C-alpha positions, 0 to 999 in steps of 0.5 A: 180155560186160560184168559187171553188178555189184550191191553185194549179190551182188558184196560183201555176200553173199560177205562174209556167207558167209565170215564165217559159215564163219569162225565168226560166227553169222548173226542175221536183222534180226528176231532182232537187233531182238528181242535189242535190246528192239525199239528202234532206238536201242539198239545192244547185243543185251541178251539175248545180253549178259546170257546171256554175262555169266552164262556167262563170269563167276564169282568165288571165295570160300574155294575155291568158285566162285559165279555173279554175282547178277542185279543185278550182271549187270544193273548191268554191262549198264547201265554199258555202255549208259549210258556218258555222251557225252563226244565220239566218241573219248573215249566210245569210250575209256570203253567200251574201258576197260570191255570190257578191264578189266571192272567191279567189283560187290559180292557177298555170300556167307555174310554177307561182302560183297566187290567182284569184277570182271565181265568183258564178254569172256573175253580168255583163252579166246576160244572162251567168247565168242559171235560174231554177224553181221547185215546192214542193221543199222538204227539210229535217229540224229539225222536218221532211220535209218542202216543199215551193211551188216554189223555183227559182235557179240561177246557182243552188243556191236557190235565191227566195222562194215563198209561193202560196195561193188561193185568196178566203181564209181569211188572206191567204197572212198573212198565206203565210208570216207566213209559210215563217217565220216558215220555217226560224226557227231553230227547226221547219223549214228548215233554211238552205234554207234561208241562201241562199235565197235573196228574199221571196214572199207570193202571191195569184192572188190578192196580192203579198208581199215580204221580205228578210231572217229575215224580220218580218211580219210587214215589208213585202212590196208591189211592185208597177209598171205599167207592165200590157202591158208587162205581157199581151204580155208575157202571149200570148206567147208559151215559154218553152212548156207553152200554150198561155194564153188569160186572164186578168193580176193578181196582182200576175202576175205583182208582179212576173214579176216586182220582178223575171224577171232574170235581175231585180232579179240580179239587186235587189240582187247585188245593192239593198240589205243591211245588217243594223246591225242585219237586212237584208233589200231589197229595197222598190219600191220607193227606187229602182226607186229613185236610178234608176232615179238618176243614169239616171239623173247623166248620163246626162250633163248640158251645162258646161258638169257637171253631172245633179243633183236634189231633192229626196223627200221621206216622213220622215219614209219611209227609206230615209237614206237607200235610200242614202246607196243604191244610194251610192252603185249603184254609186260605182258599176256603171262601166260607172262612173270612180272613183266615190266619194260621200260626204254626207252633213247634217246640224246638228251633230245628223243627221251626227251621224245617217247617219254615223251609218246607213252606218257603220251598212250597212258595208260601209267604210266611213270617218267622217270629225271632223273639217273643216281642217279634211274635207280638208284633207279627200277631198285631199286623193282620196282614201276616197270614202265616206265622211260625214260632217256637212255643216258649215265645208265647210265654213272653207274649203273655206278659204283655196283657194288652195283647189278645186277638179274639178272632174266631178265624185263627188256626193254631197248628201245633207240630209234635203236639204230644210234647207241647200242646197238652201242658201249660204252654197251651194255656199261654197260647189260649190267653193270647188267641182265646177263640182260635181253633187248635189243631195238633199234629203228631208223628207218633201215636199218643200215649194212653194218658194223652189220649184222654187229654186230647179229647178236650181239644176235639179228639182225633181228626184223622189217623194214619198209623204206622201199620197203614203207612208200612202197608201202603209203602209210604214208609219202609218197614223197620227190621230190628236186631237186638245185639246187646248179647254181643257185649261181654263186659258188664253183661250181668249188670245190663241184664239185671238192670233191664229185668228191673226196668221191664217189671210192671212199674208202680206210679212212683217207679214210673216217675223214677224211670228217667233215673233208671235209664240214666243208671243203665246209660252209665254202662254205655259210657265206659271205655270198654263198652264203647270200644266193643260196640265201635268195633262191631259197628266198624265191622258191620257197616264195612261189610254190609253198607260201606260204598253202597251210598247208604248211611247210618246214625249212631245214638249215644248217651252223652257228648263225652261218649260221642267224642270217644266213639269219634276218636275210636273211628278216627284212630282205626288203622285197619283199612278194611274197617275204616269208616268216615264219621262225624259228631253232631250235638245240640247247641246250648239252649236250643231245646226247651225244658231240656238239660243242657247236654254240655253240662256234664262234659269234660274239658277234653270234649270241649277242647275237641269241639272247639278245634272243630269249630275253629275250622268251621267258624261256627256251629251252624256252618259245621252242622250244615257241612256234615248234614249235606255230606251225609245226605250225598252219595259220597262216602265223606260222611258215612255215619253221624254220631248223635246224642239227641239232635237229629234223632227227631225231625231229621229227614235224610232218605239214604239214612238206612241204619240206626245203631242204638247205644243209648236207652231211649223211651216212648216218643223219643224211641219211636221218633228215633227209629223213624229216622231210617224209615224214609223211601229211597231208591234201592232201599227195602228196609230201615235197620235198627241195631240195638246194643242196649236191649231196649226191645229185648228179643221182640218175642212179646207184645211191644207194650210189654217193654217198659220203653213203650208200655205207655202206648196202646198195642194196636197203635204200635202194630208193624212198628218194627219187624224182628229180623229173625222173621225175615231171615226165616223166609230165605228158604221160601225166596230160594224155592221161588227162584227154582219154581220158575224151572219146575218144568226143566227135568235136569236142573244141572243142564244150564243150556236147558235152564237158559232156553226155558226162560227165552220168553222175556216175561219169564226172564223178568220173573227170574230176575225179580226173584233172584234179586229178592233172594239176593237182597234177603240173603244180604240182610241175613248175612249181616245179622248174627241171628242168621248164624244161630238160625242156620248151620254153616252147611246151610249158609254155604249152600245159599251162598253157592246158590246165589253164585249159581243164580247170578252166573245164570242171570248174566249168561241169559242177559248176554244170550238174549242181548238185554240191557243191564237193568239197575236191579241186579247191580244195585249197591247192596247186591254188589256189596253182597257179592263182594263181601260174602260170595266168591264172585271171581267166577261171575263175569259181568258183561262190561259193555254193550256189544256193537253187532256191526263190529265183527271183532267185538262180536267174536270176542264177546262170543269167545268170552261168554258163549257156551254152546252154538245155540247160545251164540246164535241166540246172542247174535239173533237178540243183538240184531233184534235190539238193533232192529227195534232201535232203527225200525222207524228209520227204514221200516220195510228193510228192518221188518224183513230182517226181523221176520227172517230172524224170527223164522230162523229161531222158530226153525231151530226151536221146532227142530227143523235145523241143527245148532250148527246150522242155526249159528251159521244162519245167524252169522250170515244174517248178521253179515247181511245186516251189517253190509245193508244187503237184502235180497230184492233191493236194487244194487244202487241202493245197497250203499245208500240207506236213506234212499233205500228207506224211501224206496222201501216206503214206495215199495211197501205201498206198490209191492203188489203192482211191481211185478216187473224188474223194470218197475223196481228199477224206476222205484229205486230211482224215485227213492234216490230222487226223493232223498235228494229233494229232502236233502236240499230242504234240510236246515238246522232244527227243521223238525221244529220248522212247520214251513220247511215240513210243509214245503217238503210235503208239497215237493214230494207230493208234486214229484209223486203226482208228476211220476205217477204214470212213469213207474209202468203202473197206475198209482191212485191218489190214496196210494200217493197219500199213503206213500207221502205219510211214510216218506215224511216219517223216513225223513224225520227219522233219518235227517 
């Protein structure tokens, strides 16, 4: 038995019932419409908000409590409703500030006038607020009405927008996200609703994703929390007139319970939303629980009475800096911690800058210590609630023995704590703030030796491992390809060196590890090796990445080496191998306890560097220029060549490939490879191309390699994936495409293949599987391992299969008149076709076809159409698209055409008409649609689409009564007259003018009442109401 899933029963109704059990009171559409003043443009429930503002707000004057005046309450409502439109996210931020901070109003008591704050939400006492849910919340937008499935209101303010989908439909979560995004757009959506929304959800029974206003589809997240027992109990209860449910808990139930429980929702909104520059960000689940656990940890005390601390390990790339911001916010808002102060400590200038910038972008006021003395002054001023500093500044501060702040409410947040917190620097911090709570953050796993030390500071507070982050899609998996075997020069010496390195090391040998790496690094500084690697990089990047918008980093041992690479790339004369590169170095003394990278550079390198600085005046200006160009889509800077700078703490999402031409070890290696794990549109993996052989062939546990031997194997799970493992999946991806056509007997019959995927769900599945196959083939073709795993004949076969799939995809897109989605033209697939596939035969549909332009249609059919049936399908589907886009303009007219097209398609596919008759019928229907001709429409309306639309609105209601030709003519005349009424009332921006809309409604109603006996039939008042609604819809969509 096949389950018949309907969206309402499968997702929307269960969600509505659960939300009511969770404490959300249901409001019907009629109750909601009344509460918003009978206005579809208003998204706030004014009546409820007014009641709540009066209930939850009061002010104290001389020991007595007073209620706010009606004027202040109305002023607060007006302030919220009239927030000026400054763009989607910025307006949302203004609203967020209002609802979290409140608004001040003057009140006069006993002749004394003072300002007091009206709060929109009682954040401290969640139970004082009211929580409502409604379904099909209709909102008027720029292009008509939109109806989100469920909307949750807190005190009458829309807080949550939910789009429900049924579970059996392909890509339904993506579709729900897409609807949310479309509804936020200015022209085609209802952005006003999203000025107020704090949380957006896309749900079906098996999956839930959430985001905030403005969140791009790529960054919508999952929430993970074990709440199955709590939800099971809740489902069995009868609350708010909902029945007891004895069923299994779904992912939808768990997601709604975790994110939308009234108390949790208020907590998420108040403490876990930040505006990071132009983006609104709501916490991911690991950030929420890390902050929650840390707050709990710091509330417990050690035997000296000081607050406990500990270590938070959140994998690099999963939002560690924002977690620090959210923790700082949560500490500041916690009423049980008196006057909290936060000191954020890093060990490098670049990290200090990055964290300072993140906090400033998120609207946090903080002070940056410019020197050791400045740090002392900042610490002495208790008004400085958040201070950032580099760790060495504590050393200077310790020399001032008089400075000691013994407050137990100081929190020291140490970034990349594996490098600094566990050394002497920690003792320096302890001297100045002895009773502080120390919270370490690290983006890489702690080494075995560090784990035992970390226990002294409270052990781990929260972990978010590499494995978890990859599985959640918070970071991308890293594909590793060892290319050291490509180097012909000094190969024996390299192998010998690494054999020694990989051998179990004694304690003494471990101390000497740095020297051994230096020895190996020497090989990578020779001109011959540089030239060989540079050529391979030029070829690899040009063939696979150039022109796609994705970028790369090249890590080298020394500045001299970096400049040699730069000169090689600059001197490349072969245009097909030319790539734009820049060098970026660490300036002297910017990193503590580190050898100056310039110490052993040649005078030639210094001269080269000086020439660069002459052009840019200083190091910072040059760096800013290079990094900004690197982060852009332009090809001005495609690869940056680095020694140590930008291998840690550097965030550029389009950075996709790391070429390793220097030995790296431990944290430095893990930090470096994480540069390419950030999410970015069209990016599926980060790529590590290793010319050094740091991780050999990945055929053993990662801890077997000396570069990572100091870590626990469990902590390194999923750090990198061997590219061979992915390449071996290619036959599977290929088979998955053909599996869609398993019912087609002759796989060479293109017409049969195209007809088989006439249903959109099946076509979507085909497109997705072809894209997956194409992307994996691109990855494979870029790797040397592909050519050793598969022979030339097999590789040729897969390339030809992709060409075949690509041609079929374009053909069916043409046939079924689909708008080209970005997926098949994403840069990497395009690059694949250009580089490896002879794509001349694959024609690309260059533009949309205007179905009303006969010449354009004939030209398109000549170019792309194969059989009479494919041509007929093309015309039919182009018409269907036009009809869908115009349906609201003239529902009666377009509905009839839609039915006619469907009937003709069914006649052909059921064998009642031939291919030739099918094409002829579609050509005639196209002609009629283009000319506005439809059987049964009076002649006077054929050339007047607006009047025809009003006629259709009348005719739809009165069709059963209009059996005489004379009555039809009178209704046609009424269509013309109503069109004239509307036309006379139209002014600029009339859709935003309530007075004009009311006048239009009244005049059409008066006209209908006056004419109700002149149509030759009797019209009831209910019928007049129905006609009126349709006529107003016609007016809004045609004028």
